[in-house]
C-alpha positions as CSV (number, residue, x, y, z in Angstrom):
1,X,109.8,-196.9,185.9
2,X,111.7,-193.5,185.3
3,X,108.7,-191.0,185.2
4,X,106.8,-193.1,187.8
5,X,109.6,-192.8,190.6
6,X,109.8,-188.7,190.2
7,X,105.4,-188.7,190.3
8,X,105.7,-190.7,193.3
9,X,107.9,-188.0,195.2
10,X,105.5,-185.1,194.0
11,X,102.8,-187.0,195.2
12,X,104.5,-187.7,198.9
13,X,105.9,-184.3,198.8
14,X,102.3,-182.7,198.1
15,X,100.8,-185.5,200.8
16,X,103.2,-184.2,203.1
17,X,102.8,-180.3,202.9
18,X,98.8,-181.1,203.3
19,X,99.5,-183.3,206.3
20,X,101.6,-180.1,207.8
21,X,99.1,-177.8,207.1
22,X,96.2,-179.7,208.3
23,X,98.2,-180.6,211.6
24,X,99.3,-177.0,212.2
25,X,95.7,-175.3,211.5
26,X,94.0,-178.1,213.8
27,X,96.6,-177.0,216.9
28,X,95.1,-172.9,216.2
29,X,92.3,-172.5,218.8
30,X,89.4,-170.9,217.8
31,X,89.6,-167.9,219.9
32,X,93.5,-166.8,218.3
33,X,91.0,-167.5,214.8
34,X,88.7,-164.9,215.9
35,X,91.2,-162.2,217.0
36,X,93.3,-162.7,213.8
37,X,90.2,-161.8,211.7
38,X,88.9,-159.1,214.1
39,X,92.2,-157.5,213.8
40,X,92.4,-157.8,210.1
41,X,89.2,-156.4,209.3
42,X,89.7,-153.3,212.2
43,X,92.5,-152.2,209.8
44,X,89.9,-151.1,207.2
45,X,87.8,-149.6,209.9
46,X,84.9,-152.7,210.4
47,X,83.9,-154.7,213.4
48,X,83.2,-158.2,213.0
49,X,80.6,-160.0,215.5
50,X,79.9,-163.5,215.6
51,X,77.6,-166.2,217.4
52,X,80.2,-168.9,216.8
53,X,83.6,-168.4,215.2
54,X,85.6,-171.7,214.4
55,X,87.6,-174.1,212.0
56,X,86.0,-175.7,209.6
57,X,87.4,-179.2,208.1
58,X,89.6,-179.9,206.1
59,X,91.5,-176.2,205.7
60,X,88.6,-173.7,206.6
61,X,86.9,-171.4,208.7
62,X,83.2,-170.9,209.5
63,X,81.0,-168.4,211.4
64,X,77.5,-168.4,212.6
65,X,75.2,-165.2,213.3
66,X,78.3,-163.3,211.6
67,X,77.7,-159.2,211.9
68,X,80.2,-157.1,210.0
69,X,79.7,-153.4,210.9
70,X,81.7,-150.0,210.8
71,X,81.0,-146.8,212.5
72,X,77.4,-146.2,211.0
73,X,75.8,-149.5,211.9
74,X,75.7,-153.0,210.8
75,X,76.7,-153.4,206.7
76,X,76.1,-157.5,206.3
77,X,74.4,-160.1,208.3
78,X,74.9,-163.9,207.5
79,X,73.2,-166.6,209.3
80,X,76.1,-168.9,208.5
81,X,79.5,-168.1,206.3
82,X,82.8,-169.9,205.5
83,X,86.0,-169.5,203.9
84,X,88.1,-173.0,202.5
85,X,91.0,-173.1,200.9
86,X,90.2,-175.9,198.2
87,X,92.1,-179.0,198.2
88,X,91.8,-179.9,194.7
89,X,93.7,-177.3,193.3
90,X,96.3,-177.0,196.3
91,X,97.1,-181.0,195.2
92,X,98.1,-179.3,191.5
93,X,99.8,-176.3,193.6
94,X,97.7,-173.6,193.2
95,X,96.1,-171.8,195.6
96,X,92.3,-171.0,195.8
97,X,89.9,-169.8,198.2
98,X,86.0,-170.1,198.1
99,X,83.5,-168.5,200.2
100,X,79.7,-168.8,201.2
101,X,77.3,-167.4,202.8
102,X,73.7,-167.9,203.5
103,X,71.9,-164.6,203.7
104,X,68.4,-164.9,204.5
105,X,66.7,-167.1,202.1
106,X,69.7,-166.5,199.3
107,X,73.0,-167.5,199.4
108,X,76.4,-165.7,198.1
109,X,79.7,-167.6,196.8
110,X,82.8,-166.5,195.4
111,X,86.6,-167.8,194.6
112,X,89.6,-166.2,194.6
113,X,92.9,-167.4,193.3
114,X,96.0,-165.1,194.5
115,X,98.0,-166.7,191.5
116,X,96.7,-164.7,188.8
117,X,94.3,-162.5,190.6
118,X,90.7,-163.9,189.3
119,X,87.7,-163.6,191.7
120,X,84.2,-164.7,190.5
121,X,81.2,-164.2,192.5
122,X,77.6,-164.4,192.8
123,X,74.4,-163.7,194.4
124,X,71.0,-165.0,194.1
125,X,67.9,-165.1,195.9
126,X,68.7,-162.4,198.5
127,X,66.3,-160.3,199.7
128,X,67.0,-156.4,199.9
129,X,65.7,-155.9,203.5
130,X,68.0,-158.7,204.5
131,X,70.9,-156.6,203.3
132,X,71.1,-154.2,206.2
133,X,74.1,-151.8,204.4
134,X,71.5,-150.6,202.2
135,X,69.1,-149.0,205.1
136,X,72.7,-148.0,207.0
137,X,74.4,-146.3,204.1
138,X,71.9,-144.8,202.3
139,X,69.2,-144.4,204.8
140,X,66.4,-146.2,201.9
141,X,64.2,-149.0,203.2
142,X,64.2,-151.3,199.9
143,X,62.2,-154.7,199.0
144,X,63.3,-156.9,196.4
145,X,64.6,-160.1,195.2
146,X,68.5,-159.6,194.0
147,X,70.6,-161.6,191.9
148,X,74.3,-160.4,191.1
149,X,77.1,-162.0,189.3
150,X,80.6,-161.2,188.5
151,X,84.3,-161.6,187.8
152,X,87.4,-159.3,188.5
153,X,91.2,-159.9,187.5
154,X,94.1,-158.1,189.0
155,X,96.5,-157.2,186.3
156,X,99.5,-154.7,186.0
157,X,97.2,-152.1,185.4
158,X,94.5,-152.4,188.3
159,X,91.5,-154.3,187.9
160,X,89.6,-155.4,185.2
161,X,86.3,-157.4,184.8
162,X,82.4,-157.0,185.1
163,X,79.5,-157.6,187.2
164,X,75.7,-157.8,186.4
165,X,72.8,-157.1,188.5
166,X,69.1,-157.8,188.5
167,X,66.3,-157.3,190.8
168,X,62.9,-158.5,190.8
169,X,59.7,-156.6,192.2
170,X,61.7,-153.9,194.0
171,X,60.0,-151.2,196.1
172,X,62.4,-148.2,197.2
173,X,61.5,-145.6,199.6
174,X,63.4,-143.1,201.7
175,X,66.3,-143.0,199.1
176,X,68.1,-139.2,200.2
177,X,71.3,-138.4,198.0
178,X,72.7,-136.1,201.1
179,X,69.7,-134.2,202.0
180,X,67.9,-134.3,199.1
181,X,65.3,-136.7,199.2
182,X,64.6,-139.2,195.7
183,X,60.9,-140.3,195.0
184,X,59.8,-143.2,196.5
185,X,58.6,-146.0,193.6
186,X,57.9,-149.6,193.2
187,X,59.8,-150.9,190.4
188,X,59.1,-153.8,188.0
189,X,62.8,-154.4,187.0
190,X,66.2,-152.9,188.0
191,X,69.1,-153.5,185.8
192,X,72.4,-153.0,186.2
193,X,76.1,-153.7,184.1
194,X,79.3,-152.3,185.4
195,X,82.5,-152.6,184.1
196,X,86.4,-152.4,185.5
197,X,89.3,-151.3,183.6
198,X,91.6,-148.5,182.8
199,X,91.7,-147.6,186.7
200,X,87.8,-147.1,186.9
201,X,84.5,-148.8,187.5
202,X,82.1,-147.6,184.9
203,X,78.2,-147.9,184.8
204,X,77.5,-148.6,181.6
205,X,73.9,-149.1,181.9
206,X,71.4,-149.5,185.1
207,X,68.2,-148.8,184.7
208,X,65.0,-148.8,186.9
209,X,61.5,-149.1,185.4
210,X,58.6,-148.1,187.8
211,X,55.3,-148.1,187.6
212,X,55.1,-144.3,186.2
213,X,58.9,-143.4,186.8
214,X,62.1,-144.6,184.9
215,X,65.3,-143.8,186.5
216,X,68.6,-144.2,184.8
217,X,72.2,-144.1,186.7
218,X,75.1,-143.5,184.3
219,X,78.7,-142.5,184.9
220,X,81.7,-143.8,186.6
221,X,84.6,-143.5,189.7
222,X,87.9,-144.4,190.0
223,X,89.2,-147.8,191.5
224,X,90.9,-146.4,195.1
225,X,92.0,-147.8,198.1
226,X,89.7,-147.5,200.2
227,X,86.9,-148.2,197.4
228,X,84.6,-145.8,200.0
229,X,86.9,-142.9,199.3
230,X,86.3,-142.9,195.6
231,X,85.2,-139.3,194.2
232,X,82.0,-140.1,192.1
233,X,81.1,-138.7,188.8
234,X,77.5,-139.7,188.1
235,X,74.1,-138.5,186.6
236,X,71.1,-139.8,187.7
237,X,68.0,-139.1,185.4
238,X,64.5,-139.4,186.5
239,X,61.6,-139.3,184.1
240,X,58.6,-139.2,185.4
241,X,55.0,-139.8,183.9
242,X,52.7,-136.8,184.5
243,X,50.2,-138.9,187.1
244,X,52.9,-139.6,188.9
245,X,54.7,-136.4,189.1
246,X,51.6,-135.2,190.5
247,X,51.4,-137.9,193.5
248,X,54.6,-136.8,194.3
249,X,55.1,-133.0,193.2
250,X,56.6,-131.7,196.8
251,X,60.1,-134.2,196.0
252,X,60.0,-133.0,192.4
253,X,59.7,-129.3,193.6
254,X,62.7,-129.5,195.4
255,X,64.3,-131.0,192.1
256,X,62.9,-127.9,189.8
257,X,66.6,-126.5,189.0
258,X,67.6,-129.9,187.4
259,X,64.5,-130.3,185.4
260,X,66.7,-130.0,181.3
261,X,63.4,-130.4,179.6
262,X,59.6,-131.3,180.7
263,X,59.5,-134.7,182.4
264,X,63.0,-135.3,182.4
265,X,65.8,-134.1,185.4
266,X,69.2,-135.0,185.7
267,X,70.9,-134.6,189.1
268,X,74.6,-134.5,188.9
269,X,75.9,-136.8,191.6
270,X,79.5,-135.8,193.3
271,X,81.5,-136.7,196.9
272,X,82.1,-140.4,197.8
273,X,81.3,-143.7,197.3
274,X,80.3,-143.7,200.8
275,X,79.3,-140.4,201.1
276,X,77.4,-139.2,197.7
277,X,75.9,-135.7,197.4
278,X,73.9,-133.7,195.0
279,X,75.7,-131.1,193.2
């Protein structure tokens, strides 16, 4: 009996807090929620548009036909998107936010816990052509189906974690770094692994296996705020087969200065994450 009373008091307090949060949230107009979201993104240089934007029961927000853009154009489109405060962790005194988005025929999801700084994310079944930031940021046209999963954790020294990427049936064309064009190619497999730690992101492996072309990207860039200002220290390796090189010889003529050994090009990429440039 002595133990039951404190438990009942604790449960009643949590229940009262939940009801207070729910009541407060219900009285906030949808228009005000949209204004808060727009202002939050504008502080980082982004714009938000949505056909519908409002509350999701019990504690969340949802949007239909969501677009996020910057001065260059649209970066993200989602048919449906939502952000929720999870109830079960809240009952245990922990804040956990969960996000979902329907992008084309695929799904993006993730969760974040402010208490321990843990973030998990996953994208699966998403077509590259449904990700407008690829063309907006790089000018490239890309096709293929992507899967991405990863985990990040905030620490006293910054961020640590890793992410894995896999793309099947990829076709990439119209890629330019600065003013330098790169070869168009079909890729049977694209795989990548990135790690975060010691104040930087490191590309441990990022390979593109194409028909007549093998590509490898390696290097690192620091963790900065904003992330787009991070200075790049990357190397792009191109290893074309003779028949592929012949079909796109004009592009490879422009890359002659980066030829290190017969059939191998090493291209240093500098600039920043949002504005990469060939050195």
